[in-house]
MITI-106497 format. One line per field, with one value per residue (C-alpha): x, y, z. Coordinates in nm, 3 decimals. Example, Ala and Ser with C-alpha at 12.3 -4.5 7.8 and 13.67 -1.06 7.14 Angstrom:
# residues 2
xx = c(1.230 | 1.367)
yy = c(-0.450 | -0.106)
zz = c(0.780 | 0.714)
//
This chain:
# residues 444
xx = c(17.860 | 17.947 | 18.176 | 18.497 | 18.518 | 18.851 | 18.924 | 19.154 | 19.350 | 19.279 | 19.570 | 19.630 | 19.657 | 19.722 | 19.499 | 19.623 | 19.677 | 19.804 | 19.902 | 20.006 | 20.163 | 20.380 | 20.434 | 20.292 | 20.197 | 20.302 | 20.607 | 20.856 | 20.936 | 21.213 | 20.975 | 20.746 | 20.998 | 21.036 | 20.956 | 20.972 | 21.141 | 21.192 | 21.512 | 21.681 | 21.517 | 21.775 | 22.124 | 22.263 | 22.621 | 22.544 | 22.320 | 22.593 | 22.856 | 22.641 | 22.563 | 22.928 | 23.085 | 22.829 | 22.702 | 22.380 | 22.286 | 22.360 | 22.145 | 21.853 | 21.867 | 21.946 | 21.769 | 21.406 | 21.500 | 21.668 | 21.374 | 21.121 | 21.299 | 21.473 | 21.214 | 21.091 | 20.757 | 20.574 | 20.439 | 20.103 | 20.024 | 20.082 | 20.405 | 20.546 | 20.874 | 20.941 | 20.873 | 21.108 | 21.381 | 21.331 | 21.354 | 21.685 | 21.815 | 21.739 | 21.840 | 21.502 | 21.525 | 21.865 | 21.752 | 21.438 | 21.646 | 21.894 | 21.616 | 21.453 | 21.782 | 21.842 | 21.483 | 21.523 | 21.855 | 21.783 | 21.404 | 21.361 | 21.507 | 21.412 | 21.457 | 21.505 | 21.428 | 21.642 | 21.422 | 21.408 | 21.159 | 21.253 | 21.345 | 21.210 | 20.862 | 20.603 | 20.667 | 20.418 | 20.451 | 20.194 | 20.444 | 20.713 | 20.813 | 20.962 | 21.322 | 21.314 | 21.420 | 21.799 | 21.873 | 21.748 | 21.938 | 21.899 | 21.946 | 21.882 | 21.688 | 22.004 | 22.119 | 21.822 | 21.802 | 21.437 | 21.310 | 20.972 | 20.745 | 20.398 | 20.153 | 19.904 | 19.769 | 19.587 | 19.487 | 19.839 | 20.022 | 20.314 | 20.108 | 20.333 | 20.626 | 20.891 | 20.795 | 21.152 | 21.472 | 21.835 | 22.099 | 22.352 | 22.612 | 22.425 | 22.235 | 21.984 | 21.628 | 21.417 | 21.039 | 20.911 | 20.700 | 21.016 | 21.107 | 20.973 | 20.972 | 21.035 | 20.935 | 21.083 | 20.912 | 20.570 | 20.559 | 20.276 | 20.149 | 20.317 | 20.653 | 20.605 | 20.538 | 20.859 | 21.051 | 20.885 | 20.712 | 20.996 | 20.965 | 21.186 | 21.483 | 21.405 | 21.749 | 21.702 | 21.464 | 21.711 | 22.027 | 21.996 | 21.936 | 22.233 | 22.454 | 22.337 | 22.401 | 22.746 | 22.834 | 22.726 | 22.936 | 23.239 | 23.194 | 23.189 | 23.501 | 23.678 | 23.572 | 23.714 | 24.055 | 24.048 | 23.865 | 24.173 | 24.385 | 24.702 | 24.726 | 25.064 | 25.077 | 25.415 | 25.518 | 25.651 | 25.542 | 25.430 | 25.762 | 25.955 | 25.757 | 25.850 | 26.222 | 26.248 | 26.239 | 25.941 | 26.145 | 26.297 | 25.956 | 25.813 | 26.114 | 26.076 | 25.713 | 25.763 | 26.022 | 25.775 | 25.506 | 25.749 | 25.862 | 25.504 | 25.413 | 25.722 | 25.804 | 25.488 | 25.691 | 25.603 | 25.916 | 25.834 | 26.019 | 25.938 | 25.747 | 25.535 | 25.201 | 25.027 | 24.648 | 24.440 | 24.105 | 23.851 | 23.570 | 23.223 | 23.060 | 22.766 | 22.499 | 22.645 | 22.518 | 22.146 | 22.199 | 22.337 | 22.052 | 21.805 | 21.968 | 21.947 | 21.576 | 21.515 | 21.692 | 21.516 | 21.183 | 21.296 | 21.397 | 21.087 | 21.312 | 21.323 | 21.640 | 21.685 | 21.693 | 21.874 | 22.154 | 22.148 | 22.093 | 21.901 | 21.580 | 21.613 | 21.393 | 21.288 | 21.182 | 21.203 | 21.286 | 21.212 | 20.989 | 20.689 | 20.882 | 21.005 | 20.657 | 20.520 | 20.811 | 20.750 | 20.383 | 20.501 | 20.728 | 20.435 | 20.234 | 20.520 | 20.535 | 20.168 | 20.175 | 20.520 | 20.616 | 20.299 | 20.263 | 20.617 | 20.613 | 20.295 | 20.473 | 20.783 | 20.574 | 20.393 | 20.734 | 20.916 | 20.633 | 20.583 | 20.957 | 20.935 | 20.617 | 20.547 | 20.209 | 20.049 | 19.855 | 19.509 | 19.576 | 19.898 | 19.927 | 20.183 | 20.207 | 20.487 | 20.650 | 20.629 | 20.926 | 20.903 | 21.074 | 20.938 | 21.173 | 21.141 | 20.924 | 20.680 | 20.674 | 20.599 | 20.317 | 20.165 | 20.176 | 20.019 | 19.730 | 19.684 | 19.686 | 19.426 | 19.210 | 19.237 | 19.129 | 18.825 | 18.721 | 18.770 | 18.564 | 18.288 | 18.283 | 18.350 | 18.660 | 18.819 | 19.157 | 19.241 | 19.190 | 19.426 | 19.683 | 19.677 | 19.740 | 20.027 | 20.182 | 20.141 | 20.308 | 20.591 | 20.530 | 20.476 | 20.526 | 20.302 | 20.347 | 20.171 | 19.806 | 19.773 | 19.568 | 19.347 | 19.266 | 19.171 | 18.965 | 18.775 | 18.699 | 18.574 | 18.205 | 18.012 | 17.799 | 18.101 | 18.016 | 17.646 | 17.467 | 17.130 | 16.843 | 16.841 | 16.460 | 16.182 | 16.130 | 16.257 | 16.602 | 16.646 | 17.000 | 17.150 | 17.480 | 17.722)
yy = c(-9.114 | -8.840 | -8.565 | -8.551 | -8.267 | -8.094 | -7.902 | -7.607 | -7.468 | -7.101 | -6.884 | -6.580 | -6.258 | -5.898 | -5.611 | -5.432 | -5.471 | -5.807 | -5.931 | -6.295 | -6.236 | -5.942 | -6.062 | -5.742 | -5.793 | -6.160 | -6.120 | -6.132 | -5.763 | -5.598 | -5.341 | -5.612 | -5.687 | -5.330 | -5.312 | -5.044 | -5.171 | -5.019 | -4.830 | -4.847 | -4.604 | -4.672 | -4.530 | -4.188 | -4.246 | -4.199 | -3.900 | -3.727 | -3.810 | -3.663 | -3.352 | -3.289 | -3.367 | -3.260 | -2.905 | -3.011 | -3.232 | -2.947 | -2.710 | -2.955 | -2.973 | -2.612 | -2.396 | -2.471 | -2.453 | -2.116 | -1.984 | -2.098 | -1.893 | -1.621 | -1.345 | -1.492 | -1.363 | -1.062 | -1.100 | -0.930 | -0.832 | -0.538 | -0.685 | -0.776 | -0.590 | -0.781 | -1.113 | -1.023 | -0.944 | -1.287 | -1.446 | -1.270 | -1.371 | -1.739 | -1.727 | -1.878 | -1.810 | -1.979 | -2.279 | -2.332 | -2.307 | -2.565 | -2.801 | -2.773 | -2.855 | -3.165 | -3.280 | -3.255 | -3.439 | -3.710 | -3.724 | -3.554 | -3.314 | -3.162 | -2.843 | -2.890 | -2.579 | -2.575 | -2.472 | -2.536 | -2.822 | -3.185 | -3.349 | -3.689 | -3.554 | -3.432 | -3.077 | -2.812 | -2.491 | -2.305 | -2.305 | -2.119 | -1.794 | -1.478 | -1.538 | -1.908 | -2.044 | -2.050 | -2.164 | -2.376 | -2.690 | -2.856 | -3.231 | -3.453 | -3.777 | -3.990 | -3.802 | -3.946 | -4.301 | -4.409 | -4.588 | -4.730 | -4.720 | -4.593 | -4.873 | -4.811 | -4.458 | -4.439 | -4.075 | -3.953 | -3.754 | -3.999 | -4.317 | -4.592 | -4.356 | -4.343 | -4.223 | -4.126 | -4.044 | -4.027 | -3.842 | -4.055 | -4.182 | -4.003 | -4.131 | -3.853 | -3.961 | -3.691 | -3.710 | -3.680 | -3.371 | -3.161 | -3.190 | -2.976 | -3.216 | -3.131 | -3.427 | -3.489 | -3.598 | -3.757 | -4.137 | -4.395 | -4.485 | -4.828 | -4.675 | -4.406 | -4.673 | -4.852 | -4.525 | -4.442 | -4.132 | -3.983 | -3.891 | -3.965 | -3.769 | -3.520 | -3.594 | -3.971 | -3.960 | -3.738 | -3.946 | -4.149 | -3.835 | -3.664 | -3.961 | -3.952 | -3.578 | -3.603 | -3.900 | -3.704 | -3.407 | -3.629 | -3.799 | -3.464 | -3.357 | -3.675 | -3.611 | -3.261 | -3.410 | -3.604 | -3.350 | -3.308 | -3.607 | -3.590 | -3.864 | -3.921 | -4.123 | -4.285 | -4.502 | -4.843 | -4.828 | -5.190 | -5.311 | -5.106 | -5.264 | -5.614 | -5.534 | -5.469 | -5.089 | -5.045 | -4.872 | -4.627 | -4.546 | -4.478 | -4.262 | -4.077 | -3.976 | -3.908 | -3.649 | -3.518 | -3.473 | -3.299 | -3.053 | -2.982 | -2.909 | -2.705 | -2.498 | -2.548 | -2.708 | -3.028 | -3.191 | -3.449 | -3.640 | -3.601 | -3.930 | -3.842 | -3.664 | -3.496 | -3.474 | -3.344 | -3.508 | -3.296 | -3.464 | -3.335 | -3.235 | -3.036 | -3.266 | -3.298 | -2.975 | -3.057 | -3.391 | -3.216 | -2.964 | -3.253 | -3.397 | -3.056 | -3.025 | -3.380 | -3.330 | -2.996 | -3.176 | -3.440 | -3.172 | -2.956 | -2.652 | -2.446 | -2.465 | -2.090 | -2.131 | -2.465 | -2.400 | -2.019 | -2.038 | -1.766 | -1.867 | -1.976 | -1.853 | -1.524 | -1.266 | -1.533 | -1.391 | -1.689 | -1.477 | -1.701 | -2.011 | -1.834 | -1.713 | -2.067 | -2.191 | -1.926 | -2.026 | -2.380 | -2.251 | -2.067 | -2.390 | -2.572 | -2.300 | -2.352 | -2.733 | -2.813 | -2.516 | -2.390 | -2.691 | -2.692 | -2.310 | -2.320 | -2.535 | -2.316 | -2.000 | -2.147 | -2.165 | -1.865 | -1.612 | -1.707 | -1.671 | -1.320 | -1.197 | -1.439 | -1.523 | -1.604 | -1.300 | -1.360 | -1.145 | -1.325 | -1.407 | -1.391 | -1.389 | -1.525 | -1.246 | -1.272 | -1.424 | -1.247 | -0.910 | -0.661 | -0.414 | -0.039 | 0.002 | -0.264 | -0.111 | 0.234 | 0.097 | -0.089 | 0.222 | 0.428 | 0.182 | 0.182 | 0.563 | 0.585 | 0.332 | 0.533 | 0.852 | 0.676 | 0.533 | 0.868 | 1.053 | 0.793 | 0.826 | 0.456 | 0.508 | 0.788 | 0.957 | 0.782 | 0.438 | 0.521 | 0.670 | 0.361 | 0.136 | 0.352 | 0.350 | -0.028 | -0.075 | 0.154 | 0.395 | 0.697 | 0.757 | 0.997 | 1.156 | 0.996 | 1.092 | 1.246 | 0.961 | 0.945 | 1.318 | 1.288 | 0.979 | 1.160 | 1.456 | 1.251 | 1.251 | 1.005 | 0.913 | 0.771 | 0.436 | 0.516 | 0.576 | 0.725 | 0.497 | 0.504 | 0.507 | 0.621 | 0.921 | 1.020 | 1.043 | 0.670 | 0.538 | 0.196 | 0.083 | -0.149)
zz = c(22.680 | 22.925 | 22.822 | 23.024 | 23.272 | 23.283 | 23.598 | 23.546 | 23.833 | 23.893 | 23.798 | 24.015 | 23.821 | 23.908 | 23.810 | 23.503 | 23.131 | 23.004 | 22.659 | 22.612 | 22.270 | 22.369 | 22.725 | 22.871 | 23.234 | 23.228 | 23.449 | 23.160 | 23.134 | 23.327 | 23.474 | 23.610 | 23.882 | 24.010 | 24.379 | 24.645 | 24.959 | 25.301 | 25.349 | 25.685 | 25.927 | 26.195 | 26.208 | 26.144 | 26.023 | 25.653 | 25.723 | 25.922 | 25.660 | 25.383 | 25.591 | 25.673 | 25.336 | 25.076 | 25.042 | 24.867 | 25.163 | 25.401 | 25.194 | 25.196 | 25.575 | 25.666 | 25.405 | 25.507 | 25.877 | 25.822 | 25.621 | 25.883 | 26.150 | 25.946 | 25.990 | 26.319 | 26.455 | 26.596 | 26.949 | 27.005 | 27.362 | 27.594 | 27.734 | 27.390 | 27.449 | 27.772 | 27.598 | 27.313 | 27.565 | 27.722 | 27.376 | 27.322 | 27.665 | 27.603 | 27.232 | 27.149 | 26.776 | 26.750 | 26.957 | 26.747 | 26.429 | 26.559 | 26.670 | 26.327 | 26.152 | 26.363 | 26.323 | 25.945 | 25.957 | 26.215 | 26.221 | 26.558 | 26.811 | 27.145 | 27.345 | 27.718 | 27.930 | 28.244 | 28.538 | 28.912 | 28.875 | 28.941 | 28.609 | 28.717 | 28.790 | 28.536 | 28.423 | 28.537 | 28.330 | 28.542 | 28.831 | 28.636 | 28.806 | 28.659 | 28.547 | 28.641 | 28.301 | 28.308 | 27.953 | 27.663 | 27.561 | 27.221 | 27.164 | 26.864 | 26.894 | 26.912 | 27.223 | 27.414 | 27.551 | 27.607 | 27.919 | 28.028 | 27.722 | 27.817 | 27.734 | 28.015 | 27.965 | 27.634 | 27.682 | 27.752 | 27.486 | 27.502 | 27.456 | 27.310 | 27.361 | 27.635 | 27.981 | 28.070 | 27.885 | 27.984 | 27.791 | 27.604 | 27.852 | 28.131 | 28.434 | 28.511 | 28.430 | 28.265 | 28.240 | 27.885 | 27.966 | 28.019 | 27.649 | 27.366 | 27.071 | 26.706 | 26.490 | 26.144 | 25.823 | 25.853 | 25.874 | 25.875 | 26.220 | 26.227 | 26.145 | 26.411 | 26.672 | 26.575 | 26.602 | 26.938 | 26.807 | 26.605 | 26.239 | 25.940 | 25.815 | 25.539 | 25.397 | 25.372 | 25.077 | 24.888 | 24.940 | 24.619 | 24.414 | 24.581 | 24.495 | 24.132 | 24.107 | 24.265 | 24.041 | 23.734 | 23.841 | 23.908 | 23.572 | 23.394 | 23.582 | 23.468 | 23.110 | 23.131 | 23.211 | 22.884 | 22.670 | 22.446 | 22.344 | 22.131 | 21.866 | 21.695 | 21.374 | 21.307 | 21.014 | 21.109 | 21.471 | 21.473 | 21.335 | 21.590 | 21.872 | 21.750 | 21.754 | 22.128 | 22.090 | 22.322 | 22.596 | 22.349 | 22.202 | 22.548 | 22.633 | 22.304 | 22.357 | 22.727 | 22.623 | 22.366 | 22.632 | 22.870 | 22.603 | 22.509 | 22.872 | 22.965 | 22.657 | 22.447 | 22.170 | 21.984 | 21.841 | 21.572 | 21.307 | 20.940 | 20.932 | 21.236 | 21.234 | 21.530 | 21.556 | 21.848 | 21.920 | 22.109 | 22.299 | 22.212 | 22.543 | 22.407 | 22.557 | 22.906 | 23.062 | 23.006 | 23.181 | 23.489 | 23.476 | 23.477 | 23.789 | 23.956 | 23.880 | 24.001 | 24.334 | 24.375 | 24.350 | 24.599 | 24.849 | 24.780 | 24.737 | 24.413 | 24.206 | 24.249 | 24.629 | 24.657 | 24.407 | 24.395 | 24.020 | 23.841 | 23.669 | 23.306 | 23.025 | 22.869 | 23.131 | 23.402 | 23.744 | 23.967 | 24.194 | 24.128 | 24.238 | 24.550 | 24.642 | 24.610 | 24.818 | 25.084 | 25.092 | 25.163 | 25.439 | 25.596 | 25.586 | 25.761 | 26.025 | 26.100 | 26.093 | 26.234 | 26.450 | 26.617 | 26.846 | 26.992 | 27.002 | 27.213 | 27.471 | 27.457 | 27.500 | 27.799 | 27.968 | 27.825 | 27.862 | 28.226 | 28.279 | 28.130 | 28.302 | 28.584 | 28.432 | 28.095 | 27.966 | 27.822 | 27.516 | 27.417 | 27.049 | 26.770 | 26.391 | 26.176 | 25.980 | 25.606 | 25.428 | 25.094 | 25.122 | 24.865 | 24.704 | 24.753 | 24.445 | 24.563 | 24.911 | 24.768 | 24.551 | 24.847 | 25.066 | 24.790 | 24.762 | 25.141 | 25.150 | 24.873 | 25.057 | 25.379 | 25.199 | 25.049 | 25.387 | 25.560 | 25.298 | 25.327 | 25.704 | 25.751 | 25.962 | 26.159 | 26.173 | 26.497 | 26.338 | 26.054 | 26.291 | 26.513 | 26.214 | 26.088 | 26.434 | 26.466 | 26.126 | 26.243 | 25.954 | 26.183 | 26.552 | 26.745 | 27.085 | 27.379 | 27.407 | 27.059 | 26.915 | 27.226 | 27.202 | 26.834 | 26.909 | 27.184 | 26.959 | 26.665 | 26.575 | 26.791 | 26.492 | 26.307 | 26.160 | 26.109 | 25.779 | 25.698 | 25.601 | 25.218 | 25.196 | 25.428 | 25.646 | 25.986 | 26.125 | 26.202 | 26.161 | 26.115 | 26.259 | 26.086)
//
C-alpha cells in the first residue's frame, strides 16, 4: 500500500525573525504594517506657508544658506581687486545666497546673467566682453516653465531635461545654457528624471517634525492656561441644582470670579470651601527638549545654531558641535557650490577683465571665527615656527614677509621685499652632505 503524498503549498515569508507562538513576524503586530510611502514631491503651497509662518522652518532654510555665503571667498590672482569690485557691482554674494535659500526651500533655483547674447541660442561665455554683464536675476524652479525635453543628445549636460524655459506667464524662450542652476537635496535618479533634473526641498523632510514640535509647544501653552484651577466645595449643591436654582448658582460664582480677578478678593459663605489645584508640569520641559533635538537632527543643524540655545552640561560650550557643523558647511560648499560658481565665474570674471586669467583661483574663507586669545596663540606659534625655519636656513626673510603681507598682518613699502630677496644668500635651501668628503651639496 502506497503512502499518500500530501502536497503543501509554499508559503511566502519575509527575511527576519519569526515566532509562531508570540506572533512575532507573522503579520499580527502593529509594527509589522509600518511602511514608508512617497510624499508628494510636487507643489509648493505648504512649503511656502511653513516658511512664511513658522520661524523654525525659516531657520532650517536660511541658516545653512547664510553660513555657506557669510564669509564668502578669497579670490587668488593678480587682478583679484578688480574681480571683487565686479562681484560687488553685480551683488554676486547676495544673489548666490538667495539662490541657495530657494533651492533649499523649493528644490532648485537659478541665476540668469543678463548679457547681450541672444537668449534663445546656446550661451557662449568665451564671448563675454568687459562690463557686458548688466545684472544677475534669481528665480526659483517654479518660476520656470519647461519646453522641449532633450531626449536626443545623450552627451549633453541637460539630457532628459528641458532644452528651453520660459518664465511663468512670460513668452520669451530662454536656452537652458543661460541659467546657472542650484539643485536642492539629492534624489535617486528616477525621481530626478520625474522632476526634470531638480532636487528635493530640504524643508520637506522636516515638515512632520516641525508640526510635532509646534503641536507640543501649543499643547504646553494650553496647559499653562489651566495650570491653576479653583475648586469650591459647597454643602447641598446637588439639592440646589434640583430645585431650579442653577441660574442663581452660576450668577453667584460668576460674581465670585469677577471679584477675585478685579480686587483679588474671594467672597465665600461659611459652608463653602476654596481649594486651588496646581497642575504638575515637571516632566513637560524634557519632552520639548527631545523634540528640539529630533528636529535638529532632521535639519542637520546643531541645537545651538538652530534655536540659539546654549549647550547643556558641565563645561559645555557647544564649540565642538559648531566646528563639526562648519566642517559640514565646508563640505557643502565644495560639493554644492563649486560647480555653479565655476559657471558664474566664467561669466563674471570675463565681464570684469575681458578674459579669463590662467592663474584664477579662489578659496572659501573659514567660518569659525577664533577669539582674540586664540588668534594671539596661533600667531605666536607661527612666529616661533618662522624663527626655527630661519635659524635652520630652510626659509628666508623674504618668504616670511610675503606670507605676513598676504595674511594682511603687516604691510611693506613697494620693492622692500624684492630688495631683501635679491640680497639673500643664493645657497638658501641647500644643506651639507651629512657624511663624506668634499663640498658637494644637496637641494631639497
